[in-house]
C-alpha positions in Angstrom: -35.1 -14.5 -33.8 -34.7 -14.8 -30.0 -33.5 -11.8 -28.1 -30.2 -12.4 -26.3 -29.6 -11.2 -22.7 -27.0 -8.7 -24.0 -29.4 -7.2 -26.5 -32.0 -6.9 -23.7 -29.5 -5.2 -21.4 -28.5 -2.7 -24.1 -32.2 -1.8 -24.9 -33.0 -1.5 -21.2 -30.0 0.7 -20.6 -30.9 3.0 -23.5 -34.5 3.6 -22.4 -34.3 3.5 -18.6 -32.8 6.7 -17.0 -32.9 4.9 -13.6 -30.1 2.5 -14.6 -26.4 3.2 -14.7 -24.6 3.4 -18.0 -23.4 0.2 -19.5 -19.7 0.8 -19.9 -17.2 -0.9 -22.2 -16.0 -3.3 -19.5 -19.5 -4.5 -18.7 -20.3 -4.9 -22.4 -17.1 -7.0 -23.0 -17.8 -9.2 -20.0 -21.4 -9.9 -21.1 -20.3 -10.5 -24.7 -17.6 -13.0 -23.6 -20.0 -14.7 -21.2 -22.6 -15.0 -24.0 -20.0 -16.5 -26.4 -18.8 -18.9 -23.8 -22.2 -20.2 -22.8 -23.8 -20.3 -26.3 -25.3 -23.5 -27.6 -22.6 -25.2 -29.8 -25.4 -26.5 -32.0 -26.8 -22.9 -32.4 -23.9 -20.5 -32.4 -24.4 -16.8 -32.4 -25.0 -15.7 -36.0 -22.5 -13.1 -37.4 -25.4 -10.7 -38.2 -26.7 -10.9 -34.7 -23.3 -10.3 -33.2 -22.7 -7.3 -35.4 -26.1 -6.0 -34.6 -25.3 -6.1 -30.9 -22.0 -4.2 -31.5 -23.9 -1.5 -33.5 -26.5 -1.2 -30.8 -23.8 -0.8 -28.1 -22.2 1.9 -30.3 -25.5 3.7 -30.6 -26.3 3.6 -26.9 -22.8 4.9 -25.9 -23.1 7.6 -28.6 -26.4 8.8 -27.2 -25.0 8.9 -23.7 -22.0 10.9 -24.9 -24.3 13.3 -26.8 -26.4 13.8 -23.6 -23.3 14.7 -21.6 -22.1 17.1 -24.3 -25.5 18.8 -24.5 -25.6 19.1 -20.7 -22.1 20.7 -20.7 -23.1 23.0 -23.5 -26.3 24.1 -21.7 -24.2 24.9 -18.6 -21.7 26.9 -20.7 -24.4 28.9 -22.4 -26.1 29.7 -19.1 -22.8 31.0 -17.7 -22.2 33.0 -20.8 -25.7 34.6 -20.6 -25.1 35.5 -17.0 -21.8 37.1 -17.8 -23.4 39.0 -20.7 -26.2 40.3 -18.4 -23.8 41.2 -15.6 -21.9 43.5 -18.0 -25.1 45.5 -18.3 -25.6 46.2 -14.6 -25.3 49.9 -13.9 -26.0 50.9 -17.6 -29.1 52.3 -19.2 -31.0 50.2 -21.8 -33.7 51.2 -24.1 -36.3 48.4 -24.2 -39.9 47.8 -25.3 -42.3 48.9 -22.6 -44.3 51.8 -21.3 -43.3 52.1 -17.6 -40.5 54.0 -16.1 -39.4 55.5 -12.8 -39.1 59.3 -12.4 -36.2 60.1 -10.0 -36.4 63.0 -7.5 -34.3 65.0 -9.9 -33.6 64.7 -13.6 -35.5 63.6 -16.7 -36.9 60.4 -18.2 -35.8 59.2 -21.7 -37.9 57.2 -24.1 -38.3 56.5 -27.8 -40.8 55.4 -30.5 -40.6 54.3 -34.1 -42.6 56.8 -36.1 -44.5 55.4 -39.1 -44.0 56.7 -42.6 -45.6 60.1 -43.0 -45.7 61.1 -39.4 -45.2 64.8 -38.7 -45.1 64.7 -34.9 -45.6 62.4 -31.9 -47.9 63.3 -29.0 -46.9 61.8 -25.6 -49.2 61.3 -22.6 -47.6 60.6 -19.3 -49.8 59.0 -16.6 -49.3 58.1 -12.9 -50.0 54.7 -11.4 -53.7 55.6 -11.0 -54.0 56.4 -14.7 -54.4 60.2 -14.3 -52.8 62.3 -17.0 -49.8 64.1 -15.6 -48.2 65.6 -18.6 -48.8 65.9 -22.4 -46.2 67.1 -24.8 -45.5 66.9 -28.5 -42.2 66.4 -30.4 -41.5 66.6 -34.2 -41.0 63.3 -36.0 -39.4 61.9 -39.0 -39.7 58.3 -40.2 -37.8 55.9 -37.9 -36.6 56.2 -34.3 -37.7 59.3 -32.5 -36.1 60.0 -29.1 -38.4 61.5 -26.4 -37.5 63.3 -23.2 -39.9 64.1 -20.3 -38.4 66.8 -18.1 -40.3 65.5 -15.1 -42.7 68.4 -14.9 -46.5 68.2 -14.8 -48.9 70.2 -17.0 -49.1 72.8 -14.2 -45.4 73.4 -14.5 -44.6 71.9 -11.1 -42.2 69.0 -10.6 -44.1 65.6 -10.5 -43.5 63.4 -7.5 -40.8 60.7 -7.9 -42.3 57.3 -8.7 -43.5 55.0 -11.4 -45.2 56.5 -14.5 -46.3 55.2 -17.9 -46.2 56.7 -21.3 -48.4 56.3 -24.3 -47.6 57.8 -27.7 -49.7 58.8 -30.8 -48.1 59.6 -34.1 -49.8 62.4 -36.1 -50.2 61.5 -39.8 -52.0 64.4 -41.5 -55.2 64.9 -39.5 -55.3 61.3 -38.1 -53.5 59.8 -35.2 -51.9 56.3 -34.9 -50.8 54.7 -31.6 -47.2 53.6 -31.6 -45.2 51.3 -29.4 -43.1 53.0 -26.8 -39.6 52.1 -25.6 -38.3 53.2 -22.2 -34.8 53.9 -21.0 -34.1 52.5 -17.6 -31.1 51.6 -15.5 -30.2 47.9 -15.1 -29.9 47.1 -11.3 -29.4 43.3 -11.6 -29.9 40.3 -13.8 -31.7 37.0 -13.3 -31.2 33.7 -15.3 -34.0 31.2 -15.5 -32.4 27.9 -14.5 -34.7 25.8 -16.8 -34.6 27.8 -20.0 -31.5 29.9 -19.5 -33.5 33.0 -20.5 -32.0 36.3 -19.1 -34.1 39.0 -17.5 -32.8 42.5 -16.7 -34.2 43.9 -13.4 -34.4 47.6 -14.2 -35.5 50.8 -12.5 -38.7 50.5 -14.5 -39.3 46.8 -13.9 -38.2 43.4 -15.3 -37.2 43.4 -19.0 -36.3 40.3 -21.1 -32.9 40.6 -22.8 -34.7 40.0 -26.1 -36.6 43.3 -25.5 -33.5 45.5 -25.4 -33.2 47.8 -28.4 -30.3 50.0 -27.4 -27.6 50.1 -24.7 -26.4 53.5 -23.5 
């Protein structure tokens, strides 16, 4: 069956993002022109006519869906930004091992102790990897909060700056490394314009929103 100019126009409009949308007015004009100029001996078959109407409905439906998805994506991006903005100035506990020691005060962290753990040994290291402080806290199954008072092993206050923590859970006579979570202050937020993913810029570094485990 030959392809009519209207069918070609609809197909081209559906697949080519460079062309403007074929609106209802243009569709009706082309349909009337096609009916007016058709061969009287070979009139447009009803099935072909209905097929063109269905194709037009599909094209306009896709265009409407694209507009709705674009609007939804914009709305979700704005919602994520507002959600992140509400965290600015607050402390969050997130997966990671780096934090910033202030000139005064302590550093909070946490681990999830495995079943059977009796205690957790924490090693605090500076940016060069040197051990600054080691301390041990009792543990039960589940979340164990840790606090480093900011002092080094010699009893002196450690210099303000970035430090990392590693934790080992004691299970009987054995040790098992466990993932650390650091508590840091949220200074600002960033939204990826392409994916809409939200990143929290904290005192200990960038943290994805998905990595947050607790908001203080």
